[in-house]
PABA-620557 format. One line per field, with one value per residue: residue number from 1; x, y, z of N, C-alpha, C in turn; residue in one letter. Coordinates in steps of 0.1 Angstrom, whole numbers, plus 2048, in hexadecimal, padded with zeros to 3 digits. Example, Ala and Ser with C-alpha at 12.3 -4.5 7.8 and 13.67 -1.06 7.14 Angstrom:
seq	[1/2] .
nxx	[884/880] .
nyy	[7C7/7EA] .
nzz	[84E/847] .
caxx	[87B/889] .
cayy	[7D3/7F5] .
cazz	[84E/847] .
cxx	[884/881] .
cyy	[7DF/800] .
czz	[84E/84F] .
type	[A/S] .
END
This chain:
seq	[1/2/3/4/5/6/7/8/9/10/11/12/13/14/15/16/17/18/19/20/21/22/23/24/25/26/27/28/29/30/31/32/33/34/35/36/37/38/39/40/41/42/43/44/45/46/47/48/49/50/51/52/53/54/55/56/57/58/59/60/61/62/63/64/65/66/67/68/69/70/71/72/73/74/75/76/77/78/79/80/81/82/83/84/85/86/87/88/89/90/91/92/93/94/95/96/97/98/99/100/101/102/103/104/105/106/107/108/109/110/111/112/113/114/115/116/117/118/119/120/121/122/123/124/125/126/127/128/129/130/131/132/133/134/135/136/137/138/139/140/141/142/143/144/145/146/147/148/149/150/151/152/153/154/155/156/157/158/159/160/161/162/163/164/165/166/167/168/169/170/171/172/173/174/175/176/177/178/179/180/181/182/183/184/185/186/187/188/189/190/191/192/193/194/195/196/197/198/199/200/201/202/203/204/205/206/207/208/209/210/211/212/213/214/215/216/217/218/219/220/221/222/223/224/225/226/227/228/229/230/231/232/233/234/235/236/237/238/239/240/241/242/243/244/245/246/247/248/249/250/251/252/253/254/255/256/257/258/259/260/261/262/263/264/265/266/267/268/269/270/271/272/273/274/275/276/277/278/279/280/281/282/283/284/285/286/287/288/289/290/291/292/293/294/295/296/297/298/299/300/301/302/303/304/305/306/307/308/309/310/311/312/313/314/315/316/317/318/319/320/321/322/323/324/325/326/327/328/329/330/331/332/333/334/335/336/337/338/339/340/341/342/343/344/345/346/347/348/349/350/351/352/353/354/355/356/357/358/359/360/361/362/363/364/365/366/367/368/369/370/371/372/373/374/375/376/377/378/379/380/381/382/383/384/385/386] .
nxx	[7A6/7C0/7E0/7F4/80F/810/808/80D/824/820/82E/826/82A/828/825/80F/7FB/7E0/7DC/7ED/7DE/7C6/7CF/7DA/7C3/7B7/7C9/7C9/7B0/7B3/7B5/7CC/7E3/7F8/801/821/831/833/83C/846/856/86E/888/883/874/887/897/885/87F/897/899/881/87A/862/847/839/835/823/825/82A/82B/833/845/853/876/888/879/85D/864/880/883/878/889/8A0/896/891/8AA/8BA/8AC/897/874/851/83D/823/818/80C/7F9/7F1/7E9/7DA/7E0/7F3/80F/80E/806/81C/830/826/827/843/849/83E/84D/866/862/84C/82F/814/7FC/7E9/7D0/7D1/7BB/7AB/7A7/78D/77D/768/762/77A/788/779/77F/79B/799/78D/79E/7B9/7BD/7BC/7D2/7E8/7E8/7EC/805/814/812/81F/83C/85B/86A/88B/8A6/8AD/8C5/8D1/8C9/8B3/8AA/8A9/88E/880/87B/86C/855/855/84B/82D/818/810/7F0/7E2/7E3/803/825/848/84A/835/832/839/824/810/817/818/814/7FA/7F7/801/802/7FB/804/7FC/801/7FC/7F7/7F7/7F9/81A/820/827/843/84E/847/856/870/86F/86A/881/892/884/87F/87E/860/855/83E/82A/810/811/7FF/7F9/7EB/7E6/7DC/7CE/7C4/7B6/7C7/7DE/7E7/7EE/806/815/817/826/83E/847/84B/860/874/875/887/882/868/84A/835/815/7F8/7D7/7BF/7AC/79A/7AE/7C4/7D4/7F6/813/832/82C/822/807/7F5/7DC/7C1/7BC/7A1/78F/77D/78D/789/78C/78A/784/78E/78D/7A8/7B7/7BB/7A9/7A8/797/78E/775/756/759/74D/739/743/75D/773/786/792/7A9/7A2/7B1/7A6/78F/79D/7AF/79E/790/7A7/7AF/799/79A/7B5/7BD/7D6/7E9/7EF/7FC/7FD/80A/80F/813/81F/807/7E8/7CB/7B5/7B4/7B9/7BB/7A4/7A6/7BF/7B8/7A8/7BA/7CC/7BA/7B6/7CD/7E2/7FD/808/819/828/834/850/845/854/860/84B/83A/821/812/7F9/7EA/7FA/7FB/7E0/7DE/7F0/7E2/7CD/7D4/7EB/808/81F/837/84A/857/874/879/88F/893/87E/87D/88C/87B/864/86F/871/857/845/855/85E/86E/86A/850/840/84C/854/844/850/852/840/850/867/874/895/8A5/8A3/885/883/892] .
nyy	[6C1/6D3/6C7/6C6/6C9/6D6/6EF/713/728/743/760/775/797/7B0/7CA/7CC/7B9/7B5/7B8/7A4/78E/791/78E/775/765/769/75D/743/73B/735/71B/714/71F/725/731/737/744/760/782/79E/7B3/7C5/7BA/7A0/797/794/781/76B/768/75F/746/738/73B/744/742/759/77B/78F/7B0/7CA/7ED/802/800/7FF/805/7F1/7F8/7EF/7F5/7F3/7D8/7CD/7D6/7C7/7AC/7AB/7AE/79A/782/77C/77E/77B/797/7A6/7C5/7D4/7EF/808/821/83A/854/870/86B/84F/845/84C/83C/823/824/825/80B/7FA/802/7F8/7DD/7CE/7BB/7C1/7D5/7D7/7E7/7EB/7E1/7F6/7F7/7FF/7FB/7E6/7E4/7E9/7D2/7BF/7C7/7C1/7A5/79E/7A7/79F/782/780/792/783/76B/775/780/769/75D/76F/77F/784/7A2/7AB/7B5/7D8/7E7/806/812/823/844/849/849/85A/847/84F/868/88A/8A1/8B1/8A1/8AC/8B9/8C1/8C4/8C9/8CB/8CC/8D5/8E7/900/8FC/8ED/8FF/90A/8FB/8EF/8E4/8C1/8AD/893/874/85F/843/832/814/802/7E9/7D2/7D2/7E8/802/7FE/7F9/811/824/81C/821/83D/848/84A/856/865/887/890/8A4/8AA/899/890/87D/864/853/836/826/80B/812/81D/83D/84E/848/84B/866/867/855/865/87A/86D/864/87C/885/874/878/88B/899/8A1/8B0/8A0/899/892/88E/8A2/8B3/8C4/8C5/8D0/8BC/8BD/8BF/8AE/8A9/896/883/875/85E/862/850/838/845/84E/856/86E/878/893/8A6/8C8/8EC/8F4/8DC/8BB/8B3/8A8/897/88F/878/869/846/82C/80F/7FD/7F3/7E0/7EC/80D/828/81E/80F/80A/81B/834/82F/829/842/851/846/84D/869/870/860/853/85E/854/83F/820/813/7F6/7E9/7D4/7C0/7B4/7A4/7B0/7CA/7E3/7D4/7D6/7F2/7F2/7E6/7F9/80E/804/801/81B/823/827/81E/801/7F5/7DD/7D3/7BD/79D/78C/79C/7A6/7AA/79F/791/794/7AA/7B1/799/797/7AD/7A5/78F/79C/7AF/7B6/7BF/7DC/7D9/7C5/7CD/7D0/7DE/7EF/7F8/807/824/82C/824/834/84D/84E/84D/863/877/898/89A/883/880/87A/864/841/828/812/7EF/7D2/7C3/7B3/7C8/7D2/7E6/80A/817/823/842] .
nzz	[EF8/F08/F0E/F2C/F27/F0F/F14/F15/F26/F3E/F4C/F65/F6C/F83/F9A/FAA/FBE/FBB/F9F/F95/F9E/F90/F75/F77/F7B/F62/F50/F5B/F53/F39/F22/F15/F21/F3D/F5E/F64/F77/F8E/F92/FA6/FA3/F8E/F8F/F9A/F85/F6F/F7A/F7B/F60/F56/F64/F60/F46/F36/F1F/F18/F24/F3B/F42/F59/F54/F64/F81/FA2/FA7/F91/F74/F5D/F42/F43/F4A/F33/F1F/F26/F24/F08/EFE/F0B/F0E/EF9/EF9/EF5/EFE/F11/F1A/F38/F3F/F56/F53/F3E/F38/F2C/F34/F3A/F22/F12/F1D/F16/EFA/EF7/F02/EEE/ED9/EE1/EDE/EE9/EE3/EE6/EF9/F17/F29/F4C/F67/F7F/FA3/FA9/F93/F83/F68/F5C/F63/F56/F3C/F3A/F3E/F26/F12/F18/F13/EF7/EF0/EFC/EED/ED4/ED7/EDB/EC2/EB2/EA3/EB3/EB4/EA9/EBE/EC1/EC8/ED1/EB9/EB6/EC1/EE5/EFC/F18/F35/F4A/F4C/F50/F48/F3C/F23/F01/EFA/EE4/EC0/EB1/EB5/EBA/EA1/E9D/E91/E77/E6F/E69/E51/E3A/E18/E02/DFF/DE4/DE0/DF1/E0C/E1D/E3A/E4A/E68/E82/E9B/EA8/E9A/EA6/EAC/E92/E85/E94/E8D/E71/E71/E7C/E67/E53/E33/E26/E18/E03/DF3/DFC/E12/E30/E3E/E5C/E67/E82/E94/EB2/ED2/EDE/EF9/EEB/ED1/ECF/EDF/ECF/EB8/EC2/EC9/EB0/EA4/EB3/EA9/E8E/E77/E61/E5A/E68/E81/E8B/E9F/E93/E9E/E99/E7E/E62/E47/E2F/E2B/E16/E1E/E39/E55/E61/E7C/E80/E97/EB5/EB9/EAA/E8B/E6E/E56/E34/E1D/E00/DFC/DF8/DF9/DF4/E02/E1E/E41/E5C/E7D/E89/E96/E9C/E86/E80/E6F/E71/E86/E96/E9D/E96/E74/E57/E3E/E37/E35/E20/E0C/E08/E02/DEA/DDA/DDA/DD2/DBD/DA8/DB7/DD0/DEA/DFB/E18/E29/E48/E63/E75/E83/E74/E59/E51/E3A/E23/E12/E0D/E00/DE8/DDD/DDA/DC7/DB1/DAB/D9F/DB0/DC6/DD9/DF5/E0A/E2A/E2F/E36/E46/E58/E67/E86/E89/E6D/E61/E55/E40/E32/E2A/E18/E04/DFB/DF0/DDC/DC1/DCB/DCB/DD6/DEE/E0B/E1E/E3E/E42/E29/E22/E26/E0E/DFA/DFF/DFB/DDF/DD5/DCE/DC4/DB9/DA2/D94/D8F/D78/D6E/D65/D78/D92/D8C/D99/DB4/DCA/DE0/DDE/DDA/DD6/DC6/DA3/D9F] .
caxx	[7AC/7CE/7E8/7FC/81C/80F/804/817/826/81F/833/81F/832/821/827/802/7F6/7D3/7DE/7F2/7D3/7BD/7D6/7DB/7B6/7B4/7D2/7C5/7A4/7B6/7B9/7D9/7ED/7F9/809/82E/836/82F/847/840/860/876/893/87D/870/892/89C/87C/880/8A3/897/875/879/854/843/834/835/81B/82F/825/834/838/847/85E/883/88A/86B/85A/86C/88E/882/875/896/8A8/890/893/8B9/8C1/8A4/88B/868/845/839/817/819/800/7FA/7E7/7E6/7D8/7E3/7FF/81B/80C/806/82A/838/821/82D/851/84A/83B/859/871/85F/840/826/807/7FA/7DB/7CE/7CF/7B0/7AD/7A0/77F/776/764/762/788/78B/773/786/7A7/796/78A/7A9/7C6/7BF/7C0/7DF/7F1/7E8/7F2/813/81A/813/826/84A/862/874/89A/8AA/8B2/8CD/8D8/8C5/8A9/8AC/8A2/883/880/872/863/851/853/844/820/817/808/7E2/7DD/7ED/80F/831/853/848/828/832/839/816/808/81D/819/80D/7F1/7FD/7FE/801/7F8/809/7F5/808/7F3/7FE/7F0/802/827/821/830/851/851/846/862/87B/86E/86B/88E/898/87A/884/875/857/84F/831/821/80C/812/7F4/7FC/7E0/7EB/7D1/7D2/7B9/7BB/7CF/7EC/7EC/7F5/813/81C/81B/831/84A/84B/850/86E/87D/875/88E/87F/85A/842/82C/80A/7EB/7CC/7B5/7A2/79B/7BB/7C8/7E0/801/81F/83C/827/81D/7FA/7F2/7CE/7BE/7B7/793/786/77C/794/783/793/781/789/78A/792/7B7/7BC/7B4/7A8/7A5/78F/78A/767/752/75A/741/738/748/76A/774/78F/795/7A8/7A3/7B9/79E/788/7A6/7B4/793/78F/7B3/7AF/78F/79E/7C2/7C0/7E3/7F3/7EE/803/7FA/815/809/81E/81C/7FA/7DF/7BF/7B5/7B2/7C3/7BA/79A/7AB/7C9/7B2/7A3/7C6/7D1/7B0/7B7/7DA/7EC/807/807/825/826/840/854/83E/85E/863/83F/837/815/811/7EB/7E6/802/7F6/7D3/7E0/7F7/7D8/7C3/7D9/7F9/80F/82A/844/84B/862/87B/877/89B/893/871/880/88F/86E/85C/875/86F/849/83E/85F/85B/876/866/841/83A/855/84E/844/857/849/83E/85C/86B/87D/8A3/8AB/898/87F/889/891] .
cayy	[6C6/6D6/6C0/6CF/6CB/6DF/6FC/71D/72E/751/766/781/7A0/7BC/7CD/7CC/7AB/7B4/7B6/796/785/792/788/766/75F/769/753/736/738/732/70D/711/726/724/73B/731/74B/76E/78B/7AB/7BE/7C3/7B1/792/793/790/774/760/766/756/739/732/73C/744/744/767/783/79B/7B9/7D7/7F7/80A/7F9/805/7FF/7EF/7F8/7E6/7F7/7EE/7CA/7CA/7D7/7BB/7A0/7AB/7AD/78E/775/781/778/784/79F/7AE/7CE/7D8/7FD/80C/82F/83E/862/872/864/841/842/84D/830/818/825/821/7FD/7F4/805/7EF/7CF/7C8/7B7/7C8/7DA/7D6/7EF/7E5/7E6/7FD/7F1/802/7FA/7D9/7E5/7E8/7C4/7B8/7CA/7B9/797/79B/7AB/798/775/783/797/779/762/77C/781/75C/75A/779/77E/78D/7AA/7AA/7C1/7E4/7EE/812/817/82E/84D/844/852/859/83D/856/874/894/8AD/8AD/89F/8B6/8B5/8C6/8C3/8D2/8C6/8D5/8DA/8ED/90C/8F7/8E8/909/910/8F2/8F0/8D8/8B5/8A9/884/86F/852/83E/828/80E/7F8/7E4/7CC/7D4/7F5/80D/7FC/7FA/81F/82B/819/828/84C/84C/84B/85B/870/892/88E/8B2/8AA/88F/88E/86F/861/847/830/81C/806/815/825/849/859/842/850/872/863/850/870/882/865/864/88A/886/86C/87D/898/89F/8A6/8B0/895/89D/88B/895/8A3/8BD/8C4/8C9/8CE/8B3/8C4/8B7/8AF/8A8/889/884/869/85D/862/843/837/84E/84D/861/871/881/89A/8B1/8D6/8F7/8F4/8CF/8B1/8B5/89C/89B/883/877/85E/839/825/801/7F5/7ED/7DC/7F5/81A/82B/813/813/808/827/83E/82B/82A/850/856/842/854/877/872/858/84D/865/84E/832/819/80B/7EE/7E3/7C9/7C2/7A9/7A7/7B2/7D8/7E8/7CC/7DD/7FF/7F0/7E3/806/816/7FE/804/829/825/829/813/7FA/7EE/7D6/7D0/7B0/795/786/7A6/7AA/7A3/797/794/793/7B5/7B0/78D/79B/7B6/79D/787/7A4/7B6/7B4/7CB/7E1/7D5/7C0/7D6/7CF/7EB/7F7/7FE/80F/832/82E/822/840/859/84D/84B/86F/882/8A2/898/877/87F/874/859/834/822/805/7E3/7CA/7BB/7B3/7D4/7D0/7F3/814/818/82C/850] .
cazz	[F05/F07/F18/F35/F21/F04/F18/F14/F33/F3F/F58/F69/F73/F87/FA8/FB1/FC1/FB5/F90/F93/FA1/F84/F6A/F7A/F79/F54/F4A/F5F/F4C/F2B/F23/F0F/F28/F4C/F65/F69/F83/F90/F98/FAB/FA0/F82/F92/F9B/F77/F68/F7F/F77/F51/F54/F69/F5B/F37/F33/F11/F16/F31/F3D/F49/F5D/F4F/F6F/F8D/FA9/FA4/F83/F6E/F52/F36/F45/F48/F25/F17/F2A/F1D/EF9/EFB/F10/F0C/EF2/EFD/EF2/F0A/F10/F24/F3F/F42/F5F/F50/F30/F37/F23/F39/F39/F13/F0D/F21/F0F/EED/EF8/F03/EE1/ED1/EE5/EDA/EEF/ED8/EE8/F06/F1C/F34/F59/F6E/F8C/FAE/FAA/F86/F7E/F5A/F58/F65/F4B/F30/F3A/F3C/F18/F0A/F1B/F0C/EE9/EF0/EFF/EE2/EC8/EDA/ED9/EB4/EAB/EA1/EBC/EAC/EAD/EC6/EBA/ED2/ECD/EAC/EB7/ECD/EF0/F01/F26/F3B/F53/F45/F5A/F42/F36/F14/EFA/EF9/ED7/EB5/EB2/EBD/EB8/E94/E9C/E88/E69/E6B/E64/E45/E2F/E0B/E00/DFA/DD6/DE1/DFF/E10/E29/E41/E53/E70/E8E/EA5/EA4/E92/EAC/EAA/E84/E82/E99/E84/E65/E72/E7F/E5A/E49/E2B/E23/E0D/E03/DED/E01/E20/E35/E49/E63/E6D/E8B/E9D/EC0/ED8/EE4/EF3/EE8/EC4/ED2/EE3/EC4/EAF/EC9/EC8/EA2/EA1/EB9/EA1/E80/E76/E54/E59/E74/E83/E93/E9F/E8E/EA9/E94/E70/E5D/E39/E2D/E24/E12/E28/E46/E59/E69/E82/E82/EA5/EBA/EBD/EA2/E7D/E67/E49/E2A/E14/DF7/E00/DEF/DF9/DF4/E09/E2C/E49/E67/E85/E8C/E9E/E95/E81/E84/E64/E75/E94/E9D/E97/E88/E6B/E4B/E32/E33/E31/E13/E02/E05/DFC/DDC/DD2/DD9/DCD/DB2/DA7/DC0/DDE/DEC/E07/E1E/E33/E51/E6C/E7B/E82/E6E/E4B/E4E/E30/E16/E0A/E09/DF6/DDB/DD7/DD5/DBA/DA7/DA8/D99/DBA/DC9/DE6/DF9/E17/E32/E2E/E40/E4F/E62/E6E/E93/E85/E5F/E5C/E4C/E34/E2A/E24/E0D/DFA/DF5/DE9/DD0/DBC/DD1/DC4/DDD/DFB/E0F/E2B/E45/E40/E1B/E20/E23/E00/DF2/E01/DF4/DD1/DD1/DC8/DC3/DAF/D96/D8C/D90/D6C/D69/D66/D85/D93/D8B/DA5/DB7/DD8/DE0/DE3/DD8/DD5/DB8/D9A/DA3] .
cxx	[7BB/7D5/7F0/809/81C/80B/810/818/826/825/82C/828/82A/823/81A/7FD/7E8/7D3/7E3/7E7/7C9/7C3/7D7/7CE/7B3/7BD/7CD/7B8/7A6/7BC/7C7/7E5/7ED/802/816/833/831/83B/841/84A/867/881/88E/879/87B/897/893/87C/88C/8A0/88C/874/86B/852/83F/834/829/823/82A/82F/83A/839/852/86B/884/87C/869/861/87A/88E/880/882/89F/8A3/893/8A1/8BE/8B9/896/87F/85C/840/82C/818/80C/802/7EE/7E3/7E4/7D9/7EF/80B/81A/80C/814/832/833/827/83C/852/847/847/865/86E/854/836/819/807/7EB/7DA/7CB/7C3/7B4/7A5/791/777/774/765/771/78D/786/77A/793/7A4/793/796/7B6/7C7/7C3/7CE/7EA/7F3/7EF/801/81B/81B/81C/835/851/86C/882/89D/8B0/8BA/8D3/8D3/8BC/8AD/8A4/898/884/877/869/861/84E/84C/837/820/80E/7F9/7DB/7E7/7F8/819/83C/852/83B/827/831/82C/80D/80C/81F/811/805/7F9/7F8/7FE/7FF/7FD/803/7FD/7FF/7FA/7F5/7FB/811/82A/829/83E/856/851/852/86E/87B/870/878/896/88F/87F/87A/86D/84F/841/826/81D/80C/808/7F7/7EF/7E5/7DF/7D5/7C7/7BF/7BE/7DD/7F1/7F2/804/81B/820/826/83E/84F/851/85E/878/87F/87C/88B/872/853/838/822/7FF/7E0/7C1/7AA/7A3/7A8/7BC/7D4/7EA/80C/82A/838/821/811/7F7/7E3/7CB/7B8/7A8/78A/787/783/78E/78C/788/788/785/790/7A1/7BD/7B4/7B4/7A5/79F/78C/77B/763/754/74D/741/73E/755/76B/77C/790/7A1/7A9/7A9/7B0/797/791/7AC/7AA/791/79B/7B3/7A5/794/7AB/7C5/7CE/7ED/7F2/7F6/7FF/806/80F/814/818/80E/7F1/7D2/7C0/7B3/7BD/7C1/7B0/79F/7B6/7C3/7AD/7AF/7CB/7C7/7B1/7C4/7E5/7F4/805/814/822/834/843/84D/848/862/857/83E/82B/813/803/7E7/7EE/7FD/7E9/7D4/7E7/7EC/7CE/7C7/7E7/800/81B/837/842/858/868/87A/883/89B/887/874/884/883/866/862/873/860/844/848/85C/862/872/857/83B/843/84E/84F/84B/84D/849/84B/85E/876/88B/8AB/8A0/892/886/887/89A] .
cyy	[6C8/6CF/6CA/6D2/6D4/6ED/706/724/73D/755/773/78B/7AD/7BE/7CD/7BD/7AA/7B1/7A8/78C/785/78B/779/75F/75F/75E/745/731/734/724/70B/718/723/72E/733/737/759/776/798/7B6/7BB/7B9/7A2/78D/78D/783/768/75E/75D/748/731/731/73B/746/752/76D/78C/7A4/7C6/7E1/7FE/802/800/7FE/7FD/7EE/7EF/7E8/7F2/7DE/7C6/7CB/7CB/7AF/7A0/7A9/79F/781/779/778/781/78A/7A7/7B8/7D1/7E6/802/81B/832/84D/864/86B/855/83D/842/841/824/818/820/811/7F6/7F6/7FB/7E0/7C8/7C6/7C0/7CD/7D8/7DF/7E7/7EA/7ED/7F5/7F3/7FF/7EB/7D9/7E3/7D9/7BC/7BA/7C2/7AA/794/79E/7A3/78B/777/788/78C/76F/768/77D/774/758/764/777/788/795/7A9/7B6/7CC/7ED/7FB/818/823/837/848/84E/850/84E/843/864/87F/8A0/8A8/8AB/8A9/8B1/8BA/8C4/8CD/8CD/8D0/8DB/8E2/8F8/907/8F2/8F2/90F/907/8F5/8E3/8CD/8B2/89A/880/861/84E/832/821/803/7F4/7DF/7CD/7E1/7FF/80B/7FE/809/827/828/821/837/851/84F/851/866/87B/88F/89B/8B3/8A2/892/880/86E/854/842/824/818/808/81F/833/847/855/848/85E/870/85D/85B/878/87A/865/872/88B/87F/872/88A/89F/8A6/8A6/8A5/89A/894/894/896/8AD/8BD/8CB/8C8/8C5/8BB/8BB/8B9/8AF/89A/88B/876/869/85B/854/843/83F/84A/859/862/87A/886/8A4/8BE/8E0/8F7/8E7/8C5/8B4/8A8/8A1/88F/884/86B/851/833/817/7F8/7EE/7EA/7E5/802/821/81E/818/813/815/833/83B/82D/839/855/853/84A/863/879/86A/851/854/861/841/82D/811/803/7E7/7D8/7CB/7B5/7AD/7AA/7C1/7DC/7E0/7D3/7EA/7FD/7ED/7F0/80F/811/801/812/82C/828/81D/80E/7F3/7E8/7D4/7C1/7A7/78F/78F/7AA/7A3/79A/79B/794/79D/7B4/7A4/790/7A3/7AE/794/78F/7AB/7B2/7C1/7CF/7DE/7CF/7C5/7D3/7DD/7F4/7FE/807/81E/835/82D/82F/84C/859/84D/857/87A/88B/89E/88C/875/878/868/84B/82F/815/7F9/7DB/7C2/7BB/7BE/7CF/7DD/7FD/813/822/83A/859] .
czz	[F03/F12/F20/F2E/F15/F07/F18/F22/F33/F4C/F5A/F71/F76/F96/FB0/FB2/FBB/FA6/F8D/F95/F95/F78/F6B/F77/F6A/F4D/F4E/F58/F3D/F2A/F1D/F15/F37/F51/F6A/F75/F83/F96/F9B/FA9/F94/F84/F93/F8D/F6F/F6D/F7B/F68/F4F/F58/F63/F4C/F32/F24/F0E/F24/F30/F46/F4C/F58/F5A/F7C/F95/FA6/F95/F7C/F62/F46/F37/F44/F3A/F1C/F1A/F23/F0F/EF5/EFF/F0E/F06/EF4/EFA/EFF/F07/F1C/F2B/F44/F4B/F5C/F41/F2F/F2E/F27/F36/F2A/F0D/F11/F19/F01/EED/EFA/EF6/ED8/ED4/EE2/EE0/EE3/EDA/EF6/F0A/F28/F41/F5F/F7B/F97/FAD/F9D/F81/F6F/F55/F59/F5A/F3E/F2F/F38/F2E/F0F/F0B/F14/EFD/EE7/EF2/EF3/ED6/ECB/ED8/ECB/EAC/EAB/EAB/EB4/EB2/EB5/EBE/EC3/ECB/EBF/EAD/EC3/ED9/EF5/F10/F2B/F46/F4D/F50/F55/F3C/F27/F0E/EF9/EEC/ECC/EB6/EBA/EBB/EAA/E92/E92/E7A/E65/E65/E56/E39/E23/E09/DFA/DEC/DD5/DEF/E01/E1D/E2E/E4B/E5B/E7C/E97/EA0/E9D/E99/EAA/E9C/E80/E88/E92/E77/E67/E77/E72/E4F/E41/E2A/E17/E0B/DFD/DF3/E0F/E24/E40/E4F/E6A/E75/E94/EAC/EC6/EDC/EF3/EEE/EDA/EC5/ED6/ED8/EBA/EB5/EC7/EBA/E9E/EA7/EB0/E93/E7F/E69/E53/E66/E75/E8D/E93/E9A/E98/EA5/E85/E6B/E4E/E39/E25/E21/E1C/E36/E49/E63/E6F/E85/E91/EA9/EBD/EB4/E93/E77/E59/E41/E21/E0C/DFC/DF6/DEE/DF9/DFC/E18/E34/E56/E6F/E87/E94/E96/E91/E86/E79/E68/E83/E9D/E96/E9E/E80/E5E/E3F/E2E/E2F/E23/E08/DFE/DFE/DED/DD4/DD0/DD1/DC1/DB2/DB0/DCE/DDE/DFA/E0C/E2A/E3B/E59/E72/E7A/E7B/E5F/E47/E45/E23/E0D/E04/DFE/DE8/DD4/DD2/DC8/DAF/DA2/DA1/DA3/DBD/DD7/DE9/E07/E1D/E2F/E39/E4A/E5A/E6B/E7C/E90/E76/E59/E52/E3F/E2B/E23/E18/E01/DF3/DEC/DDD/DCD/DC1/DC9/DCA/DEA/E01/E1D/E31/E42/E32/E19/E1E/E15/DF7/DF3/DFA/DE5/DCC/DC9/DC7/DB7/DA1/D8E/D8D/D84/D67/D6B/D74/D86/D92/D98/DA7/DC6/DD9/DE6/DE1/DD6/DC7/DB0/D9F/D9A] .
type	[M/V/S/E/R/S/K/R/S/V/L/I/V/D/D/S/A/F/I/R/A/V/V/H/D/V/V/S/S/M/P/D/L/Y/V/A/G/E/A/S/S/G/D/D/A/I/S/L/V/E/S/L/R/P/D/V/L/T/L/D/I/E/M/P/G/R/D/G/L/S/V/L/E/W/V/M/R/E/R/P/T/P/V/V/M/L/S/G/R/D/D/G/D/G/A/T/L/T/I/R/A/L/E/L/G/A/V/D/F/V/R/K/P/S/W/A/S/A/L/D/V/A/T/L/Q/S/R/L/P/Q/A/L/R/M/A/L/R/G/R/I/P/A/P/K/S/G/V/L/P/S/A/P/T/R/I/S/T/P/M/P/T/A/P/G/T/R/H/S/A/A/L/Q/A/G/T/P/A/T/S/L/I/V/I/A/A/S/T/G/G/P/R/A/L/T/E/L/F/A/D/L/P/L/L/P/D/S/A/V/V/V/V/Q/H/M/P/A/P/F/T/L/S/L/A/T/R/L/D/Q/L/C/S/T/M/P/V/V/E/I/S/A/P/M/Q/L/C/G/G/H/V/Y/V/A/P/G/G/Q/M/L/T/L/A/A/G/V/D/G/I/G/C/E/P/G/E/P/G/R/E/H/R/I/Y/P/A/A/D/P/V/L/L/A/A/A/Q/L/M/G/D/R/V/A/A/I/I/L/T/G/M/G/R/D/G/A/E/G/A/R/A/V/K/A/S/G/G/R/V/F/V/Q/D/P/A/Q/C/V/V/S/G/M/V/A/A/V/L/E/A/V/E/V/D/G/V/V/P/M/E/Q/L/P/L/V/L/S/G/L/F/A/R/E/N/A/D/S/E/R/P/S/R/H/R/I/S/A/S/P/K/S] .
END
């Protein structure tokens, strides 16, 4: 039995009394947590964070007055605390706000139930305990004031519903990729990806495939945000069969199986129905297994922050094919489970701090050193040979 003194405290922030009551019941049913307080507005939330110093927050994204994103920015800057966002919308606007919250440092998000949906309530009851415990175990990312371009906290224009962003013309003019880089992430991934894509180098010969554990339609909003940040390459969500082109980035669609196959003009990709082999889709392992089979030593796996073991089996296949595997520095991961699983499975080519990952990527498959000696296993402190 957990003693009262060892329980962790939760602050519930939501302008809906119904949602506060549902979340309160969920937290009260968890033997290791208790509700320290409740707030119905952003200003009240900030006051209670200062006075109660809770161990974790549940935070509504959209509230009148000071909204959840403003509260989140304040919390991460003034009193860093694990935060689980509650989102009542999964349309384009709601997904965009959720991606922004994850970028700002929220550990996870859970969809809020509606008044009329008992199924939504059951989903929150099953998902929220896991999200809260993971938030309490995870590492709170350091504030990134002024580093990334800001995104609007209120979206007034509709989100795109099909592939193609400001780079849509470039997507039709690419040449087949001669190498493939697969970047896999889960918990904490959106923030790590936005940091990376703000400095992503041009990779003219490589197609980059991003596998982020996330349901639809959030991966479309993630692709849109990464495209806003990336000045060197177009970024698009895979929503239809596509050819993988060099100098392009492809985000695996949420909730679907991404398949790769050899075609007349190179490697193609296509979304499909998820199987039963994996707990969550998109999954990195099947993508890495296919990439290793199709590309041999012209594939690289980059494993970032995340919970679970997805990526470990694929990393073994990549190494067996002669490809390379790099992992994010575990000390920088919000949750280091995926990285730890890969480090246990294979001898990686590098353990890379996020700020040095653009240098590593730029040297992987550069034209001028395609046949040069590969870097030996090491903790990256400078770019590989180039």
